[in-house]
C-alpha positions as a Markdown table, in Angstrom:
| # | Residue | x | y | z |
|---|---|---|---|---|
| 1 | Met | 231.5 | 23.1 | 92.5 |
| 2 | Glu | 230.7 | 22.9 | 96.2 |
| 3 | Pro | 233.3 | 21.4 | 98.6 |
| 4 | Thr | 232.7 | 17.8 | 99.3 |
| 5 | Glu | 231.9 | 17.1 | 103.0 |
| 6 | Tyr | 232.9 | 13.9 | 104.6 |
| 7 | Ser | 231.8 | 12.4 | 108.0 |
| 8 | Glu | 232.7 | 9.4 | 110.0 |
| 9 | Lys | 231.9 | 8.1 | 113.5 |
| 10 | His | 234.4 | 7.2 | 116.1 |
| 11 | Arg | 234.1 | 5.7 | 119.6 |
| 12 | Val | 236.5 | 7.1 | 122.1 |
| 13 | Thr | 238.5 | 4.3 | 123.7 |
| 14 | Tyr | 240.2 | 4.2 | 127.1 |
| 15 | Tyr | 243.7 | 4.4 | 125.6 |
| 16 | Glu | 242.8 | 7.7 | 123.8 |
| 17 | Ala | 242.0 | 9.4 | 127.2 |
| 18 | Asp | 243.8 | 10.6 | 130.3 |
| 19 | Phe | 243.2 | 10.3 | 134.0 |
| 20 | Thr | 240.0 | 12.5 | 133.6 |
| 21 | Lys | 238.5 | 10.1 | 131.0 |
| 22 | Arg | 238.7 | 12.9 | 128.5 |
| 23 | Met | 240.3 | 12.4 | 125.1 |
| 24 | Thr | 243.8 | 13.8 | 125.0 |
| 25 | Leu | 244.6 | 16.6 | 122.6 |
| 26 | Ala | 247.1 | 14.4 | 120.8 |
| 27 | Met | 244.6 | 11.7 | 120.2 |
| 28 | Met | 242.1 | 14.2 | 119.0 |
| 29 | Leu | 244.6 | 15.3 | 116.4 |
| 30 | Asp | 245.1 | 11.7 | 115.4 |
| 31 | Val | 241.4 | 11.2 | 114.9 |
| 32 | Ile | 241.2 | 14.4 | 112.8 |
| 33 | Ile | 244.1 | 13.3 | 110.6 |
| 34 | Leu | 242.4 | 9.9 | 110.1 |
| 35 | Ala | 239.2 | 11.6 | 109.0 |
| 36 | Ser | 241.1 | 13.7 | 106.5 |
| 37 | Glu | 242.9 | 10.6 | 105.1 |
| 38 | Asp | 239.7 | 8.7 | 104.8 |
| 39 | His | 238.1 | 11.6 | 103.0 |
| 40 | Ser | 241.1 | 11.5 | 100.5 |
| 41 | Asp | 240.7 | 7.8 | 100.1 |
| 42 | Tyr | 236.9 | 8.2 | 99.5 |
| 43 | Leu | 237.7 | 10.7 | 96.7 |
| 44 | Gly | 240.4 | 8.4 | 95.1 |
| 45 | Val | 243.3 | 10.8 | 96.0 |
| 46 | Gly | 244.7 | 8.9 | 99.0 |
| 47 | Ala | 248.3 | 8.7 | 100.1 |
| 48 | Asp | 249.5 | 6.2 | 97.4 |
| 49 | Phe | 248.0 | 8.4 | 94.7 |
| 50 | Val | 249.6 | 11.6 | 96.2 |
| 51 | Arg | 253.0 | 9.8 | 96.4 |
| 52 | Glu | 252.9 | 9.4 | 92.6 |
| 53 | Phe | 253.6 | 13.1 | 92.3 |
| 54 | Gly | 256.6 | 12.9 | 94.7 |
| 55 | Val | 254.9 | 14.7 | 97.5 |
| 56 | Thr | 253.0 | 14.2 | 100.7 |
| 57 | Trp | 250.5 | 16.3 | 102.6 |
| 58 | Ile | 251.8 | 18.1 | 105.7 |
| 59 | Val | 250.0 | 20.2 | 108.3 |
| 60 | Ile | 251.3 | 23.8 | 108.8 |
| 61 | Gln | 248.9 | 25.1 | 111.5 |
| 62 | Tyr | 245.8 | 24.4 | 113.5 |
| 63 | Asn | 243.4 | 26.9 | 115.2 |
| 64 | Val | 241.0 | 25.0 | 117.5 |
| 65 | Asp | 238.0 | 26.0 | 119.6 |
| 66 | Ile | 236.8 | 23.4 | 122.2 |
| 67 | Asn | 233.4 | 23.5 | 123.9 |
| 68 | Arg | 234.1 | 20.1 | 125.5 |
| 69 | Met | 236.5 | 17.3 | 125.0 |
| 70 | Pro | 235.0 | 13.9 | 124.0 |
| 71 | Thr | 235.0 | 11.3 | 126.8 |
| 72 | Val | 235.6 | 7.5 | 127.0 |
| 73 | Asp | 232.9 | 5.4 | 125.3 |
| 74 | Glu | 231.3 | 8.4 | 123.7 |
| 75 | Glu | 230.5 | 8.1 | 120.0 |
| 76 | Ile | 231.5 | 11.2 | 118.1 |
| 77 | Thr | 231.1 | 12.3 | 114.5 |
| 78 | Val | 234.0 | 13.9 | 112.8 |
| 79 | Thr | 233.1 | 16.0 | 109.7 |
| 80 | Thr | 235.6 | 17.7 | 107.4 |
| 81 | Lys | 235.8 | 19.6 | 104.1 |
| 82 | Ser | 238.5 | 21.4 | 102.2 |
| 83 | Lys | 237.3 | 25.0 | 101.8 |
| 84 | Ser | 239.9 | 26.8 | 99.7 |
| 85 | Tyr | 243.4 | 26.5 | 98.3 |
| 86 | Asn | 246.1 | 28.3 | 96.3 |
| 87 | Lys | 249.4 | 27.4 | 94.7 |
| 88 | Tyr | 251.1 | 26.4 | 98.0 |
| 89 | Phe | 248.4 | 26.1 | 100.7 |
| 90 | Ala | 245.1 | 24.4 | 101.4 |
| 91 | Tyr | 242.6 | 25.5 | 104.0 |
| 92 | Arg | 240.5 | 22.7 | 105.7 |
| 93 | Glu | 237.7 | 22.7 | 108.3 |
| 94 | Phe | 236.8 | 20.0 | 110.9 |
| 95 | Lys | 234.0 | 19.6 | 113.3 |
| 96 | Ile | 233.5 | 17.1 | 116.1 |
| 97 | Lys | 229.9 | 16.6 | 117.4 |
| 98 | Asp | 228.4 | 14.3 | 120.1 |
| 99 | Glu | 225.6 | 11.9 | 119.7 |
| 100 | Asn | 223.0 | 14.7 | 120.1 |
| 101 | Gly | 224.6 | 16.7 | 117.3 |
| 102 | Asp | 226.1 | 19.3 | 119.7 |
| 103 | Leu | 229.3 | 20.8 | 118.5 |
| 104 | Leu | 232.3 | 19.8 | 120.7 |
| 105 | Val | 235.2 | 21.0 | 118.7 |
| 106 | His | 235.7 | 23.3 | 115.7 |
| 107 | Met | 239.0 | 23.3 | 113.9 |
| 108 | Thr | 240.5 | 25.1 | 110.9 |
| 109 | Gly | 243.8 | 24.0 | 109.5 |
| 110 | Leu | 246.4 | 25.1 | 107.0 |
| 111 | Trp | 248.0 | 22.4 | 104.9 |
| 112 | Ala | 250.8 | 22.2 | 102.3 |
| 113 | Val | 252.6 | 19.4 | 100.3 |
| 114 | Met | 256.2 | 18.5 | 100.9 |
| 115 | Asn | 258.5 | 17.1 | 98.3 |
| 116 | Tyr | 259.8 | 13.7 | 99.4 |
| 117 | Glu | 263.3 | 14.1 | 98.1 |
| 118 | Ala | 263.9 | 17.7 | 98.8 |
| 119 | Arg | 262.0 | 17.7 | 102.2 |
| 120 | Arg | 260.6 | 21.1 | 101.5 |
| 121 | Ile | 257.2 | 22.6 | 100.5 |
| 122 | Ser | 256.3 | 22.5 | 96.8 |
| 123 | Ser | 253.4 | 23.6 | 94.7 |
| 124 | Ile | 250.2 | 21.5 | 95.1 |
| 125 | Pro | 249.5 | 19.3 | 92.0 |
| 126 | Ser | 246.0 | 20.1 | 90.8 |
| 127 | Glu | 245.2 | 16.4 | 90.4 |
| 128 | Ile | 245.4 | 15.9 | 94.2 |
| 129 | Val | 243.3 | 18.9 | 95.3 |
| 130 | Thr | 240.6 | 19.4 | 92.6 |
| 131 | Pro | 238.5 | 16.4 | 93.7 |
| 132 | Phe | 237.8 | 18.1 | 97.0 |
| 133 | Gly | 235.8 | 20.8 | 95.3 |
| 134 | Ala | 237.5 | 23.6 | 97.2 |
| 135 | Glu | 237.6 | 27.1 | 95.9 |
| 136 | Lys | 240.8 | 28.2 | 94.2 |
| 137 | Val | 241.9 | 31.6 | 95.6 |
| 138 | Asn | 244.8 | 33.9 | 95.5 |
| 139 | Arg | 245.2 | 33.9 | 99.3 |
| 140 | Val | 243.9 | 31.4 | 101.8 |
| 141 | Pro | 242.7 | 32.7 | 105.2 |
| 142 | Lys | 245.4 | 33.6 | 107.6 |
| 143 | Leu | 245.4 | 31.8 | 111.0 |
| 144 | Met | 246.5 | 33.3 | 114.3 |
| 145 | Lys | 250.1 | 32.5 | 115.0 |
| 146 | Pro | 251.1 | 31.3 | 118.5 |
| 147 | Leu | 253.2 | 33.5 | 120.7 |
| 148 | Lys | 256.8 | 32.7 | 121.2 |
| 149 | Val | 258.0 | 31.3 | 124.5 |
| 150 | Asp | 260.4 | 33.2 | 126.7 |
| 151 | Leu | 263.1 | 30.5 | 126.5 |
| 152 | Asp | 265.3 | 32.2 | 129.1 |
| 153 | Asn | 262.6 | 31.9 | 131.7 |
| 154 | Ser | 260.8 | 28.7 | 130.7 |
| 155 | Asn | 260.2 | 25.4 | 132.3 |
| 156 | His | 261.4 | 22.6 | 130.0 |
| 157 | Arg | 262.0 | 18.9 | 129.7 |
| 158 | Arg | 264.1 | 16.9 | 127.2 |
| 159 | Phe | 262.7 | 14.0 | 125.1 |
| 160 | Ser | 264.3 | 11.6 | 122.6 |
| 161 | Val | 262.8 | 11.1 | 119.2 |
| 162 | Arg | 262.2 | 7.3 | 119.1 |
| 163 | Tyr | 261.6 | 4.9 | 116.2 |
| 164 | Thr | 257.9 | 4.6 | 117.1 |
| 165 | Asp | 257.5 | 8.4 | 116.9 |
| 166 | Ile | 258.1 | 8.3 | 113.1 |
| 167 | Asp | 255.1 | 7.6 | 110.9 |
| 168 | Ser | 254.8 | 6.2 | 107.4 |
| 169 | Asn | 255.5 | 9.6 | 105.9 |
| 170 | Lys | 259.0 | 9.3 | 107.5 |
| 171 | His | 258.6 | 12.2 | 109.8 |
| 172 | Val | 257.4 | 12.6 | 113.4 |
| 173 | Asn | 253.7 | 12.0 | 113.8 |
| 174 | Asn | 252.0 | 15.4 | 114.4 |
| 175 | Ala | 250.3 | 14.2 | 117.5 |
| 176 | His | 253.6 | 13.5 | 119.3 |
| 177 | Tyr | 254.5 | 17.2 | 119.3 |
| 178 | Met | 251.3 | 17.8 | 121.3 |
| 179 | Asp | 252.2 | 15.0 | 123.7 |
| 180 | Trp | 255.7 | 16.6 | 124.2 |
| 181 | Met | 254.0 | 19.9 | 125.0 |
| 182 | Ile | 251.4 | 18.5 | 127.4 |
| 183 | Asn | 253.8 | 16.2 | 129.3 |
| 184 | Val | 255.8 | 19.1 | 130.6 |
| 185 | Leu | 252.8 | 20.5 | 132.5 |
| 186 | Pro | 252.2 | 19.5 | 136.1 |
| 187 | Ser | 249.9 | 16.6 | 136.5 |
| 188 | Glu | 247.9 | 18.5 | 139.2 |
| 189 | Phe | 247.3 | 21.2 | 136.7 |
| 190 | Leu | 246.2 | 18.9 | 133.9 |
| 191 | Thr | 243.7 | 17.0 | 136.1 |
| 192 | Thr | 242.0 | 20.3 | 137.3 |
| 193 | His | 241.9 | 22.2 | 134.0 |
| 194 | Ser | 240.4 | 21.6 | 130.5 |
| 195 | Pro | 241.6 | 23.1 | 127.2 |
| 196 | Val | 239.2 | 25.5 | 125.5 |
| 197 | His | 241.3 | 26.8 | 122.6 |
| 198 | Phe | 244.7 | 26.2 | 121.0 |
| 199 | Asp | 246.8 | 27.5 | 118.2 |
| 200 | Leu | 249.5 | 25.1 | 117.0 |
| 201 | Arg | 252.1 | 25.8 | 114.2 |
| 202 | Tyr | 254.7 | 23.4 | 112.8 |
| 203 | Glu | 257.8 | 25.2 | 111.7 |
| 204 | Asn | 260.6 | 22.8 | 111.2 |
| 205 | Glu | 260.9 | 19.0 | 111.0 |
| 206 | Val | 262.3 | 17.0 | 113.9 |
| 207 | Lys | 264.6 | 14.1 | 112.9 |
| 208 | Tyr | 264.7 | 10.6 | 114.2 |
| 209 | Gly | 267.4 | 9.9 | 116.8 |
| 210 | Thr | 267.7 | 13.5 | 117.9 |
| 211 | Asp | 266.7 | 15.0 | 121.3 |
| 212 | Ile | 264.2 | 17.8 | 121.6 |
| 213 | Glu | 263.4 | 20.2 | 124.5 |
| 214 | Ser | 259.8 | 21.1 | 125.3 |
| 215 | His | 259.6 | 24.6 | 126.8 |
| 216 | Tyr | 256.6 | 26.4 | 128.3 |
| 217 | Asn | 255.5 | 29.5 | 130.1 |
| 218 | Met | 252.3 | 29.8 | 132.1 |
| 219 | Glu | 250.3 | 33.0 | 132.8 |
| 220 | Lys | 246.9 | 33.9 | 134.1 |
| 221 | Leu | 244.5 | 35.8 | 131.8 |
| 222 | Glu | 242.1 | 38.6 | 132.8 |
| 223 | Ser | 239.3 | 36.2 | 132.1 |
| 224 | Gly | 240.6 | 33.9 | 134.9 |
| 225 | Asn | 241.7 | 31.3 | 132.3 |
| 226 | Ile | 245.3 | 30.1 | 132.1 |
| 227 | Leu | 247.5 | 30.5 | 129.0 |
| 228 | Thr | 250.3 | 28.1 | 128.4 |
| 229 | Lys | 252.8 | 29.0 | 125.7 |
| 230 | His | 254.8 | 26.1 | 124.3 |
| 231 | Glu | 257.8 | 25.7 | 122.0 |
| 232 | Ile | 259.6 | 22.5 | 120.8 |
| 233 | Met | 263.3 | 23.1 | 120.2 |
| 234 | Ser | 265.8 | 20.8 | 118.5 |
| 235 | Gly | 269.2 | 22.3 | 119.2 |
| 236 | Asp | 268.9 | 25.9 | 118.1 |
| 237 | Lys | 266.1 | 25.1 | 115.7 |
| 238 | His | 262.5 | 26.2 | 116.5 |
| 239 | Cys | 260.3 | 23.3 | 115.5 |
| 240 | Thr | 256.8 | 23.8 | 116.8 |
| 241 | Val | 255.0 | 26.5 | 118.8 |
| 242 | Ala | 251.6 | 26.5 | 120.4 |
| 243 | Asp | 249.3 | 28.5 | 122.7 |
| 244 | Ile | 246.8 | 26.6 | 124.8 |
| 245 | Ile | 244.0 | 28.3 | 126.9 |
| 246 | Trp | 242.7 | 26.3 | 129.8 |
| 247 | Gln | 239.8 | 26.7 | 132.2 |
| 248 | Asn | 239.1 | 25.2 | 135.6 |
| 249 | Asn | 237.1 | 22.0 | 135.5 |
């Protein structure tokens, strides 16, 4: 059985973009998640069906290559398929293309299911994964893990986890972690640089009503690009880490 491939079109709106009229990384993640949810609904294994097993899908990690970020009023096509899975993890691929069919973004992601009551990873019920046609394997591909931030020498900013940061799965929406990471960077840097790659890993859940600290280090690479290393901390708990590589506009 071949993996099912699902595609949908999306028009980039002004509120999904920043000063440069490019879609933000957080909004891109939202669009990616929407495509994966629509794919599940199309196959009859949407969120309500999954909840019958006492679990919900969660993202563990993304690895993303960016040729160009979509821009305001551009119509893009998001394509996704689930490529492989084992007892605990599922490996999914996404592509974003422009109206000419040129590849803008290529993303691979590692997913798992979380038990609602225990709030921890559990085995994936076959009923919710088989319809995707993914290959069952002993090991799914490993994704490159982001580097840890030097917290003793980092720049950082505190944010409060608000009611509107929590989604219908009762945890912080994945895209908000990326917003917290981007919003500590200087505005003059963000308006003069574009992301070309990022690795993002979610490690621990952030709770409503708590405060988090968004830390980052910045360094110049031999290629001339800039690497920013990010880490979201909640107290002494490491919640999310990411590496983002940027180039001059």
